[in-house]
Structures are given as C-alpha cells and as structure tokens.
C-alpha positions as CSV (number, residue, x, y, z in Angstrom):
1,M,-140.6,35.2,0.5
2,M,-143.5,37.9,1.3
3,R,-147.1,37.2,0.4
4,R,-148.5,40.3,-0.9
5,F,-152.5,40.5,-0.5
6,R,-154.6,41.9,-3.4
7,I,-157.9,42.1,-4.2
8,G,-157.3,39.9,-7.4
9,A,-159.3,40.4,-10.6
10,T,-162.7,41.5,-9.3
11,G,-165.1,40.8,-12.1
12,L,-166.4,37.8,-10.3
13,S,-170.3,37.4,-10.3
14,C,-172.0,37.0,-7.1
15,L,-172.7,33.2,-8.4
16,A,-169.0,32.7,-9.0
17,G,-168.4,34.0,-5.3
18,L,-171.0,31.5,-3.9
19,A,-169.2,28.6,-5.7
20,L,-166.1,29.8,-4.0
21,L,-167.8,29.0,-0.4
22,A,-167.3,25.5,-0.6
23,G,-164.0,26.0,0.4
24,V,-164.5,28.7,3.2
25,A,-164.9,27.1,6.8
26,R,-168.1,28.1,8.3
27,A,-167.8,29.0,12.2
28,E,-170.3,30.5,14.6
29,P,-170.2,34.3,15.3
30,V,-167.4,35.3,17.8
31,M,-167.9,38.1,20.2
32,L,-165.0,39.1,22.4
33,R,-164.7,42.0,25.2
34,Y,-161.3,43.7,25.7
35,A,-159.8,46.2,28.2
36,A,-157.7,49.0,26.9
37,A,-154.8,50.7,28.6
38,W,-152.9,53.7,27.6
39,A,-149.3,54.3,29.3
40,G,-150.3,51.5,31.9
41,L,-153.6,53.4,32.8
42,P,-157.2,52.1,32.0
43,A,-158.1,53.7,28.9
44,G,-161.5,52.1,27.9
45,E,-163.1,48.9,26.5
46,V,-163.7,47.2,23.3
47,H,-166.1,44.9,21.6
48,L,-165.1,42.9,18.9
49,R,-167.3,40.6,16.5
50,F,-166.2,38.3,13.8
51,D,-168.8,36.5,11.8
52,D,-168.0,34.5,8.8
53,S,-170.9,31.9,9.4
54,G,-172.9,33.0,6.2
55,Q,-172.0,33.6,2.7
56,G,-169.6,36.4,3.6
57,Y,-167.9,38.0,6.5
58,L,-168.8,40.7,8.9
59,T,-166.2,42.1,11.3
60,A,-167.6,44.8,14.0
61,I,-166.0,46.7,16.7
62,D,-167.1,49.1,19.4
63,I,-164.7,51.3,21.1
64,D,-165.6,53.2,24.5
65,T,-162.7,55.3,26.1
66,H,-162.7,55.9,29.8
67,G,-160.5,58.0,32.2
68,L,-158.2,60.4,31.0
69,P,-158.6,59.6,27.4
70,Q,-162.3,60.0,27.6
71,L,-161.7,63.4,29.3
72,L,-159.1,64.6,26.6
73,T,-160.8,63.1,23.5
74,H,-164.3,62.4,24.1
75,F,-163.8,59.4,21.8
76,R,-166.0,56.6,21.0
77,A,-166.5,54.8,17.8
78,R,-168.5,52.0,16.0
79,S,-167.0,50.5,13.0
80,E,-168.3,47.7,10.7
81,S,-166.5,45.8,7.6
82,R,-168.5,43.3,5.3
83,G,-167.6,41.6,2.1
84,G,-167.6,38.2,0.2
85,W,-164.8,35.8,-0.4
86,L,-162.5,35.4,-3.4
87,A,-160.6,32.3,-4.1
88,D,-158.5,30.7,-1.3
89,A,-161.0,32.4,1.2
90,I,-159.5,35.6,0.6
91,P,-161.7,38.5,2.0
92,Q,-163.3,40.9,-0.7
93,P,-164.4,44.1,1.0
94,E,-167.7,45.6,0.0
95,A,-168.3,48.1,2.6
96,Y,-166.8,50.0,5.4
97,D,-168.7,52.2,7.8
98,V,-167.5,53.9,10.9
99,A,-169.4,56.5,13.1
100,Y,-167.5,58.0,15.8
101,D,-167.1,60.9,18.3
102,L,-163.9,62.9,18.7
103,R,-163.7,66.2,20.7
104,R,-167.2,66.5,20.9
105,K,-167.7,66.5,17.1
106,H,-169.4,63.4,15.3
107,K,-167.8,62.1,12.0
108,V,-168.8,59.3,9.6
109,V,-166.6,57.3,7.2
110,A,-168.5,55.5,4.5
111,L,-166.5,53.4,2.1
112,R,-167.9,51.3,-0.9
113,Y,-165.7,49.0,-3.2
114,A,-166.5,48.5,-6.7
115,P,-164.7,46.8,-9.7
116,S,-162.3,49.1,-11.6
117,G,-160.1,47.7,-14.5
118,E,-158.7,44.3,-13.5
119,G,-159.0,45.4,-9.6
120,Q,-161.1,46.9,-7.2
121,L,-161.4,50.6,-6.2
122,A,-162.4,52.0,-2.8
123,R,-164.8,55.1,-2.9
124,R,-166.3,57.3,-0.4
125,S,-170.1,57.0,-0.5
126,A,-173.1,59.1,0.6
127,G,-173.1,60.1,4.2
128,D,-169.2,60.5,4.7
129,T,-168.3,63.5,6.5
130,S,-164.6,63.8,5.6
131,T,-163.4,67.2,4.1
132,H,-160.1,65.9,2.9
133,P,-159.8,65.3,-1.1
134,E,-160.0,61.7,-1.8
135,L,-156.5,60.1,-2.6
136,P,-155.6,59.3,-6.3
137,E,-157.0,56.2,-7.5
138,L,-153.5,54.5,-7.3
139,M,-153.7,54.7,-3.7
140,R,-157.2,53.5,-3.2
141,R,-157.0,50.6,-5.4
142,D,-156.8,46.9,-4.3
143,T,-156.8,48.0,-0.8
144,V,-158.8,46.6,2.3
145,D,-160.2,48.6,5.1
146,P,-158.5,48.3,8.6
147,L,-161.2,45.6,9.8
148,A,-160.7,43.6,6.9
149,M,-157.1,43.6,7.3
150,L,-157.7,41.9,10.7
151,T,-159.5,39.5,8.8
152,E,-157.0,38.7,6.3
153,I,-154.3,38.5,9.1
154,R,-156.5,35.6,10.7
155,R,-156.9,34.0,7.3
156,L,-153.4,33.8,6.7
157,A,-152.7,32.4,10.4
158,G,-155.5,29.9,9.8
159,R,-153.7,28.6,6.3
160,G,-150.4,28.0,8.0
161,L,-148.3,31.2,8.3
162,K,-144.9,29.8,9.0
163,P,-142.6,31.3,11.4
164,G,-140.7,34.1,9.8
165,E,-142.8,34.1,6.7
166,R,-143.8,37.8,5.6
167,F,-146.7,39.3,4.2
168,L,-148.0,42.7,3.1
169,I,-151.6,44.2,3.2
170,A,-152.5,47.6,1.5
171,V,-154.8,49.4,3.8
172,Y,-157.1,52.4,3.0
173,D,-159.2,53.9,5.8
174,G,-161.2,56.6,3.8
175,K,-158.4,59.4,4.4
176,R,-155.0,57.5,4.6
177,R,-153.0,54.8,2.8
178,I,-150.9,52.3,4.7
179,D,-148.8,49.6,3.7
180,V,-148.7,46.8,6.4
181,E,-145.9,44.5,6.6
182,G,-146.3,41.7,8.9
183,H,-144.6,38.3,9.9
184,R,-145.1,35.3,12.4
185,A,-142.7,35.8,15.1
186,M,-140.5,32.6,15.7
187,A,-141.2,32.9,19.6
188,A,-144.6,32.8,21.1
189,D,-146.5,31.5,24.3
190,P,-147.6,27.9,24.0
191,G,-151.0,27.8,22.3
192,T,-150.5,31.2,20.7
193,L,-149.4,32.8,17.3
194,R,-147.5,36.1,17.6
195,I,-148.0,38.5,14.6
196,R,-145.5,41.3,14.4
197,L,-146.7,44.3,12.0
198,L,-145.1,47.6,10.8
199,A,-147.5,50.2,9.5
200,R,-145.7,52.3,6.8
201,P,-147.7,55.7,6.0
202,L,-147.8,56.4,2.3
203,A,-150.3,59.1,1.9
204,G,-153.0,61.1,3.5
205,F,-151.0,62.0,6.7
206,R,-149.8,65.4,7.8
207,T,-146.5,66.7,6.5
208,P,-144.1,66.7,9.3
209,H,-142.5,69.9,10.3
210,S,-138.7,70.3,9.5
211,D,-137.6,70.5,12.9
212,E,-139.6,67.7,14.7
213,E,-140.9,64.1,14.4
214,D,-144.5,63.8,13.5
215,P,-145.6,60.5,15.0
216,E,-148.5,60.1,12.6
217,D,-146.0,60.2,9.7
218,S,-143.6,57.7,11.0
219,P,-143.6,53.9,10.5
220,R,-145.2,52.3,13.6
221,P,-144.8,48.9,15.0
222,A,-147.4,46.9,16.4
223,E,-148.2,43.1,17.7
224,I,-151.2,40.9,17.8
225,V,-151.3,37.6,19.7
226,L,-153.8,35.1,18.3
227,S,-154.9,31.8,19.8
228,D,-153.3,29.0,18.0
229,D,-156.7,27.0,17.2
230,Q,-159.4,27.2,14.7
231,R,-161.0,30.2,16.2
232,L,-157.8,32.5,16.0
233,I,-159.1,34.6,18.7
234,P,-157.1,38.1,19.0
235,L,-155.9,37.4,22.8
236,N,-154.0,40.9,23.1
237,A,-152.6,43.6,20.8
238,S,-150.2,46.5,21.3
239,V,-149.3,49.7,19.3
240,S,-147.7,53.1,20.2
241,I,-149.9,56.1,20.4
242,A,-148.3,59.5,20.7
243,H,-145.3,57.6,21.6
244,L,-147.0,55.9,24.5
245,P,-147.9,52.1,24.5
246,L,-151.6,51.3,24.0
247,T,-152.5,47.5,24.9
248,I,-155.7,45.6,24.4
249,T,-156.2,42.6,26.5
250,L,-159.2,40.0,26.1
251,I,-161.1,39.7,29.3
252,A,-164.2,37.9,28.2
253,D,-165.6,35.5,25.4
254,C,-168.9,36.5,25.1
255,S,-169.8,34.1,22.0
256,R,-172.2,32.0,23.9
257,T,-172.9,34.3,27.0
258,A,-174.0,37.9,26.3
259,C,-171.1,40.6,27.4
260,P,-172.3,43.1,29.9
261,E,-173.4,46.4,28.2
262,Q,-170.9,49.1,27.4
263,R,-170.8,52.1,29.6
264,P,-172.9,54.9,28.6
C-alpha cells in the first residue's frame, strides 16, 4: 500500500492546530553541517536546521558552493520552510522563502499557503522574482515545498515506516511540480533507515528536444539515509545532477556546539 501525503481539509483554526500539538513530540533544535561532492570532487557545504520544539516546525538550509561548481555557477542559497501541524503531526506549510545567487543573478522565491476549498493552495507572494507564469491551481493544490517534504519524510520514518512501504508526496517549489515516490529500503546499515526516492516531473520543466534527452524532465532517483533513533538525523543523501552524482555527507552535529562559520 502507498501512503499519499496530502494537506487535508485546512479550514482548521489556530486553536484547533494548538490542540493537535498535544500529540506532537517536542525536540530540541537540530543543527547539522554537511560536505557536498559532485562527481567525487568537493562541491561545497550545507548547513541544515530542524526546529520543531515550538508550536510548529521550521526547516532551514544554507548552501555554499566551492571549487568547480562555484566557478561555473556562483551558486549559494538560503531557504526556509515553516508551518504548523495537522492531525497525526502532518506538517502544514505556511511559508517557503528562498534567496539564491546563480550565475551572478540574485533571485527570490516567496511562497505562501492559504485554505482553498477543501484543501490548501500555494501562491507566490510579494518579493518573488520569478518571471514564469504560475502553474494552474490544480498543480499547486495540496502540495508542500521541498524542505517540508524532508520534514514529512522524517515524520513518516518516525511513525514506523516499514521496509518496502511506499508513500507519495506532492511537491511544488514555486516553479515546478513534482511527485516524489518513496519507500524504505529493505537493506540498510545498522542504526540507519535508508529511504529511496524517485522524483517524477509533472509541470514547469523545459520541454525536451525531440532528438536528445533533457535530464531536467526525466524521473530522477535519489536516496537519503536517516539515523534510526528519535532524532532521525539525515546522515547522507545522493542524487544525480547533469548525469553526475551529487552526494551530501554529514560531517558535524552542531546542535550543542556552534558550527564553524561558512566560507564567504
């Protein structure tokens, strides 16, 4: 059976949301530092923060490229996802903000979520710099942002996702709509949970040329390994970028001791 993650009926009031928090485990904020490698070469570092210690969740990520990726793209980014909880501690996104530099251009993604009919709809808000038309409402309804997707994967793992059990998460990043299929792998190293993912592009991607494959439009496999404990820390992750492997590996848990400053 495949679990389908949807933002269910969202006419919930703030008071109702607070009542649901009685079943949400409080945890201290988690701050982690990762090294990124692309095709086996150093590519940058990533700082990741999870904070569900209050009346909602906040997930934030800082990405700073190094080496050849930095020379080619000048990419760096800061993203933040925040929201509340629905029943069974399902994340309900409220806002997704990204500020990033790419090829010497500065861009901003600003998504906000609001009730719409029996569901929830993502909309661009003031400050968003995208020049692409918004996708049809059907593609933006009952979706989560990429960081809330990670929050949901950790929730599913913490709720006892069984080996082989499948799930589906609808993701919208402000431009593109993706269905992410996932399952817990049968085999994993002791003390870990291995989650295999397949991102299926649905809308907002380039139309591939008739005589060549466009990697952006192709289903893309990925994998994430979590610690098999209450913290569910992402230990490493991998995905293919431009047909070459990108890997991210945990190098420091800075939850109690501050991580070194990122490179300028």
